[in-house]
C-alpha positions as CSV (number, residue, x, y, z in Angstrom):
1,X,-7.3,144.7,-16.5
2,X,-8.2,142.9,-19.6
3,X,-7.6,139.5,-18.0
4,X,-9.8,140.3,-15.0
5,X,-12.5,141.5,-17.3
6,X,-12.5,138.4,-19.2
7,X,-12.5,136.2,-16.1
8,X,-15.3,138.2,-14.6
9,X,-17.2,137.9,-17.9
10,X,-16.7,134.1,-18.0
11,X,-17.9,133.6,-14.4
12,X,-20.8,135.8,-15.0
13,X,-21.8,133.8,-18.1
14,X,-21.4,130.6,-16.3
15,X,-23.6,131.7,-13.5
16,X,-26.1,132.9,-15.9
17,X,-26.1,129.7,-17.8
18,X,-26.6,127.7,-14.6
19,X,-29.3,129.9,-13.4
20,X,-31.0,129.7,-16.7
21,X,-30.7,125.9,-16.8
22,X,-32.2,125.3,-13.4
23,X,-34.7,128.0,-14.0
24,X,-35.8,126.1,-17.0
25,X,-36.0,122.8,-15.0
26,X,-38.1,124.4,-12.4
27,X,-40.2,125.8,-15.1
28,X,-40.8,122.2,-16.3
29,X,-42.0,121.2,-12.8
30,X,-38.9,119.2,-11.8
31,X,-37.0,119.3,-8.6
32,X,-33.4,120.2,-8.8
33,X,-30.7,117.5,-8.2
34,X,-29.8,116.9,-4.6
35,X,-26.3,118.2,-5.2
36,X,-27.6,121.6,-6.1
37,X,-28.5,124.0,-3.5
38,X,-30.0,127.2,-4.8
39,X,-28.6,126.5,-8.2
40,X,-25.1,125.9,-6.8
41,X,-23.7,122.3,-6.9
42,X,-22.9,120.7,-3.6
43,X,-20.2,117.9,-3.4
44,X,-21.4,114.6,-1.7
45,X,-20.1,113.8,1.7
46,X,-18.8,110.5,3.1
47,X,-22.3,109.3,4.0
48,X,-23.6,110.0,0.5
49,X,-20.6,108.4,-1.0
50,X,-21.1,105.3,1.2
51,X,-24.7,105.1,0.2
52,X,-23.8,105.6,-3.4
53,X,-21.2,102.8,-3.1
54,X,-23.8,100.5,-1.5
55,X,-26.2,101.4,-4.2
56,X,-23.7,100.6,-6.9
57,X,-22.7,97.4,-5.0
58,X,-26.4,96.4,-4.8
59,X,-26.8,97.1,-8.5
60,X,-23.7,95.2,-9.3
61,X,-24.8,92.3,-7.1
62,X,-28.2,92.2,-8.7
63,X,-26.6,92.4,-12.1
64,X,-24.2,89.5,-11.1
65,X,-27.1,87.4,-9.7
66,X,-29.1,88.0,-12.8
67,X,-26.2,87.0,-15.0
68,X,-25.7,83.9,-12.8
69,X,-29.4,83.0,-13.1
70,X,-29.2,83.5,-16.8
71,X,-26.1,81.4,-17.0
72,X,-27.8,78.7,-14.9
73,X,-30.9,78.7,-17.0
74,X,-28.7,78.5,-20.1
75,X,-26.8,75.5,-18.6
76,X,-30.1,73.8,-17.7
77,X,-31.5,74.4,-21.2
78,X,-28.2,73.1,-22.6
79,X,-28.4,69.9,-20.4
80,X,-32.1,69.5,-21.4
81,X,-31.1,69.9,-25.0
82,X,-28.2,67.4,-24.6
83,X,-30.6,64.9,-22.9
84,X,-33.2,65.4,-25.6
85,X,-30.7,65.0,-28.4
86,X,-29.4,61.9,-26.6
87,X,-32.9,60.5,-26.4
88,X,-33.3,61.3,-30.1
89,X,-30.0,59.7,-30.9
90,X,-30.9,56.6,-28.8
91,X,-34.3,56.4,-30.6
92,X,-32.6,56.7,-33.9
93,X,-30.1,54.0,-32.9
94,X,-32.9,51.7,-31.7
95,X,-34.8,52.4,-34.9
96,X,-31.7,51.6,-37.0
97,X,-31.2,48.4,-35.0
98,X,-34.8,47.4,-35.5
99,X,-34.5,48.1,-39.2
100,X,-31.3,46.1,-39.4
101,X,-32.9,43.2,-37.5
102,X,-36.0,43.3,-39.6
103,X,-33.9,43.3,-42.7
104,X,-31.9,40.4,-41.3
105,X,-35.1,38.5,-40.5
106,X,-36.5,39.2,-44.0
107,X,-33.2,38.0,-45.5
108,X,-33.3,34.8,-43.3
109,X,-37.0,34.2,-44.3
110,X,-36.1,34.7,-47.9
111,X,-33.2,32.3,-47.6
112,X,-35.4,29.7,-45.9
113,X,-38.0,30.2,-48.6
114,X,-35.5,29.8,-51.3
115,X,-34.1,26.7,-49.6
116,X,-37.6,25.2,-49.3
117,X,-38.4,26.0,-52.9
118,X,-35.1,24.5,-54.0
119,X,-35.6,21.4,-51.9
120,X,-39.2,21.0,-53.0
121,X,-38.1,21.4,-56.6
122,X,-35.3,18.9,-56.1
123,X,-37.6,16.4,-54.4
124,X,-40.2,16.9,-57.1
125,X,-37.6,16.4,-59.8
126,X,-36.3,13.3,-57.9
127,X,-39.8,11.9,-57.5
128,X,-40.5,12.5,-61.2
129,X,-37.2,10.8,-62.1
130,X,-38.0,7.9,-59.8
131,X,-41.4,7.6,-61.2
132,X,-40.1,7.5,-64.7
133,X,-37.4,5.1,-63.7
134,X,-39.9,3.0,-61.8
135,X,-42.2,3.0,-64.8
136,X,-39.4,2.0,-67.2
137,X,-37.9,-0.4,-64.7
138,X,-41.3,-1.8,-63.9
139,X,-42.1,-2.3,-67.5
140,X,-38.8,-4.1,-67.9
141,X,-39.4,-6.1,-64.8
142,X,-42.9,-7.0,-66.0
143,X,-41.5,-8.1,-69.3
144,X,-38.7,-10.0,-67.6
145,X,-41.2,-11.6,-65.2
146,X,-43.6,-12.5,-68.0
147,X,-40.7,-14.0,-70.0
148,X,-39.3,-15.8,-67.0
149,X,-42.7,-17.2,-66.1
150,X,-43.3,-18.3,-69.6
151,X,-39.9,-20.0,-69.7
152,X,-40.5,-21.6,-66.3
153,X,-43.9,-23.0,-67.4
154,X,-42.4,-24.1,-70.7
155,X,-39.3,-25.7,-69.2
156,X,-40.6,-26.9,-65.8
157,X,-41.1,-30.5,-64.7
158,X,-44.7,-31.9,-65.0
159,X,-45.5,-34.9,-62.9
160,X,-48.2,-37.2,-64.2
161,X,-49.9,-40.1,-62.2
162,X,-51.6,-43.1,-63.7
163,X,-52.7,-46.5,-62.5
164,X,-53.0,-50.0,-63.9
165,X,-54.9,-53.2,-63.0
166,X,-53.3,-55.5,-60.5
167,X,-53.9,-59.3,-60.2
168,X,-56.8,-60.4,-58.1
169,X,-55.4,-63.8,-56.9
170,X,-57.2,-65.5,-54.0
171,X,-54.9,-65.7,-50.9
172,X,-52.6,-63.0,-52.2
173,X,-52.4,-59.3,-51.2
174,X,-54.3,-57.0,-53.5
175,X,-51.7,-54.6,-55.1
176,X,-52.2,-51.8,-57.6
177,X,-49.4,-50.5,-59.9
178,X,-49.0,-46.7,-59.7
179,X,-47.0,-45.1,-62.5
180,X,-45.3,-41.7,-62.1
181,X,-44.0,-40.0,-65.1
182,X,-42.2,-36.6,-65.5
183,X,-43.8,-35.3,-68.7
184,X,-41.9,-31.9,-68.5
185,X,-38.6,-30.9,-70.1
186,X,-36.4,-30.6,-67.0
187,X,-35.9,-32.9,-63.9
188,X,-38.1,-32.9,-60.9
189,X,-36.3,-32.8,-57.5
190,X,-37.2,-33.9,-53.9
191,X,-40.4,-35.8,-54.9
192,X,-42.5,-36.9,-52.0
193,X,-45.7,-38.9,-52.4
194,X,-48.7,-40.0,-50.4
195,X,-50.9,-42.8,-51.6
196,X,-54.1,-44.3,-50.2
197,X,-55.7,-47.5,-51.6
198,X,-59.0,-48.6,-50.0
199,X,-61.5,-51.3,-50.5
200,X,-64.8,-49.5,-50.0
201,X,-68.4,-50.7,-49.9
202,X,-71.0,-49.2,-52.0
203,X,-72.2,-46.0,-50.4
204,X,-69.1,-45.2,-48.4
205,X,-67.9,-41.6,-48.9
206,X,-64.4,-40.4,-49.9
207,X,-62.8,-38.0,-47.4
208,X,-59.4,-37.6,-49.1
209,X,-57.4,-37.4,-45.8
210,X,-54.1,-39.0,-45.1
211,X,-54.2,-39.0,-41.4
212,X,-56.8,-38.4,-38.6
213,X,-56.5,-37.5,-35.0
214,X,-58.2,-40.4,-33.3
215,X,-57.3,-43.3,-35.5
216,X,-54.8,-43.7,-38.2
217,X,-55.9,-43.6,-41.8
218,X,-53.4,-46.0,-43.5
219,X,-51.2,-44.3,-46.0
220,X,-48.3,-45.3,-48.2
221,X,-45.4,-42.9,-48.5
222,X,-42.8,-42.9,-51.2
223,X,-40.1,-40.5,-52.3
224,X,-37.4,-40.0,-54.9
225,X,-34.4,-37.7,-55.2
226,X,-34.8,-36.8,-58.8
227,X,-37.1,-37.8,-61.7
228,X,-35.8,-37.2,-65.2
229,X,-38.1,-36.4,-68.1
230,X,-39.8,-39.2,-70.0
231,X,-38.6,-41.9,-67.6
232,X,-41.7,-43.7,-66.0
233,X,-41.5,-45.1,-62.5
234,X,-43.9,-47.9,-61.6
235,X,-44.5,-48.7,-57.9
236,X,-46.9,-51.4,-56.6
237,X,-48.9,-50.4,-53.5
238,X,-51.1,-52.7,-51.4
239,X,-54.8,-52.1,-50.8
240,X,-55.2,-51.2,-47.1
241,X,-58.2,-50.9,-44.7
242,X,-59.9,-47.4,-44.7
243,X,-59.3,-47.1,-40.9
244,X,-56.9,-48.9,-38.7
245,X,-56.7,-48.6,-34.8
246,X,-53.4,-47.2,-33.5
247,X,-52.6,-50.4,-31.6
248,X,-53.0,-52.7,-34.6
249,X,-50.2,-53.1,-37.1
250,X,-50.9,-52.2,-40.7
251,X,-51.4,-55.2,-43.1
252,X,-52.7,-55.4,-46.7
253,X,-56.0,-56.8,-47.7
254,X,-55.8,-60.3,-49.2
255,X,-58.0,-61.3,-52.1
256,X,-60.9,-63.7,-51.5
257,X,-63.7,-65.0,-53.7
258,X,-66.1,-62.7,-51.9
259,X,-64.0,-59.7,-52.7
260,X,-63.7,-60.7,-56.3
261,X,-67.5,-61.2,-56.5
262,X,-68.2,-57.8,-54.8
263,X,-65.9,-56.0,-57.2
264,X,-67.6,-57.8,-60.1
265,X,-71.2,-56.8,-59.0
266,X,-70.3,-53.3,-57.9
267,X,-70.8,-53.7,-54.2
268,X,-67.1,-53.2,-53.6
269,X,-64.7,-50.9,-55.2
270,X,-60.9,-50.3,-55.0
271,X,-60.4,-46.5,-54.7
272,X,-56.9,-44.9,-55.0
273,X,-56.1,-41.3,-54.3
274,X,-52.6,-39.8,-54.1
275,X,-50.7,-36.5,-53.9
276,X,-47.2,-35.9,-55.2
277,X,-45.1,-32.9,-54.2
278,X,-41.9,-31.9,-55.9
279,X,-39.8,-29.0,-57.0
280,X,-38.7,-28.0,-60.5
281,X,-35.2,-26.9,-61.5
282,X,-36.1,-23.2,-60.6
283,X,-36.7,-24.1,-57.0
284,X,-40.5,-23.6,-57.3
285,X,-42.6,-26.3,-55.5
286,X,-45.5,-28.0,-57.3
287,X,-48.1,-30.6,-56.6
288,X,-50.2,-33.2,-58.4
289,X,-53.3,-34.9,-57.1
290,X,-54.9,-38.0,-58.5
291,X,-58.0,-40.1,-57.8
292,X,-59.3,-43.2,-59.6
293,X,-61.4,-46.4,-59.4
294,X,-59.7,-49.7,-60.0
295,X,-60.9,-53.2,-61.2
296,X,-64.5,-52.2,-61.8
297,X,-66.2,-51.1,-65.0
298,X,-69.8,-51.3,-63.8
299,X,-72.0,-48.2,-63.7
300,X,-72.2,-48.4,-60.0
301,X,-68.7,-47.1,-59.6
302,X,-69.7,-43.8,-61.2
303,X,-71.1,-42.6,-57.9
304,X,-67.6,-42.3,-56.5
305,X,-66.6,-40.1,-59.4
306,X,-69.7,-38.0,-58.9
307,X,-68.9,-37.6,-55.2
308,X,-65.6,-35.9,-55.9
309,X,-63.1,-38.3,-57.1
310,X,-63.0,-36.6,-60.5
311,X,-62.8,-33.2,-58.9
312,X,-59.9,-34.2,-56.7
313,X,-57.7,-34.6,-59.8
314,X,-55.6,-31.6,-60.5
315,X,-52.2,-29.8,-60.5
316,X,-50.8,-26.5,-59.5
317,X,-51.0,-23.6,-62.0
318,X,-47.5,-22.4,-61.3
319,X,-48.8,-18.9,-60.3
320,X,-47.5,-18.8,-56.7
321,X,-43.8,-18.5,-56.4
322,X,-43.6,-20.1,-53.0
323,X,-39.9,-20.7,-52.2
324,X,-40.7,-23.0,-49.2
325,X,-38.6,-26.1,-48.9
326,X,-40.3,-29.1,-50.5
327,X,-39.9,-31.0,-47.2
328,X,-42.0,-28.4,-45.5
329,X,-44.7,-28.8,-48.2
330,X,-44.6,-32.6,-47.8
331,X,-44.7,-32.3,-44.0
332,X,-47.7,-30.0,-44.2
333,X,-49.6,-32.7,-46.0
334,X,-48.9,-35.4,-43.4
335,X,-49.5,-33.3,-40.3
336,X,-52.4,-34.2,-38.0
337,X,-55.7,-32.7,-39.0
């Protein structure tokens, strides 16, 4: 009896609680759940369970799709981030390469600049050393040249020319002695000489030529291998016509009473001019020129001196160190003009 009482009491309390709960829900204006019918729960049937399963499946499907979309978006974001980071890495690499290249270029330019500076400094130092050396060597060379020139002038051969009076004998060729003397201290070598002796009338001009193009100007040629100092050489040369046709053989002028008379009164004069070329012991060529009036002491002969005979006399000054062969110098004097 007690057990039944308690069970009845419990069922009653449960019913009261349920009624009270749904009563409260209805009081709040809410509809009771679908599985309640008059406050009594109703179990779902197969259709309801199928609907519930489909609903749960749809919920699960939406949830799965949402998760997949979320996962895809995350993968896309990740790929974008990876690409972005890759671009940043590439940019950093390019930047580093540019910096390295710029640094290498700067280093190369600095090396080139240093090389240029070093080369310029070396060239400048070399030029300065060369200038100092040239200056010192130039001074030494100048002193040597001055000393050598002075020694050559002091020791060289000096050729002197003088003439004497020949004999004026009727019927005999008129000849004039020409004396050549080496007045220097050393021998003269390769001497070549050109001599012209003419019988000129008063007023005839002197041209100081040894050969002409159209007609030959008679000239005497002499030479000697070596002339030692202080040893005079006297050579007699005949007086020749001023001009001589090419087809006529050369012959001296013979003395006559008329010639002697003309020389005595100044209407005729014997003019001699000569040139001697030679080389000294140093191999330097020299020359000596001479002009004079023979066998006439009258004032009338002075006009020849005034017309250039005196000015023709001279000698080289030993300033040109021409190493030409003496034969070439001699040949230059006898070439056609």
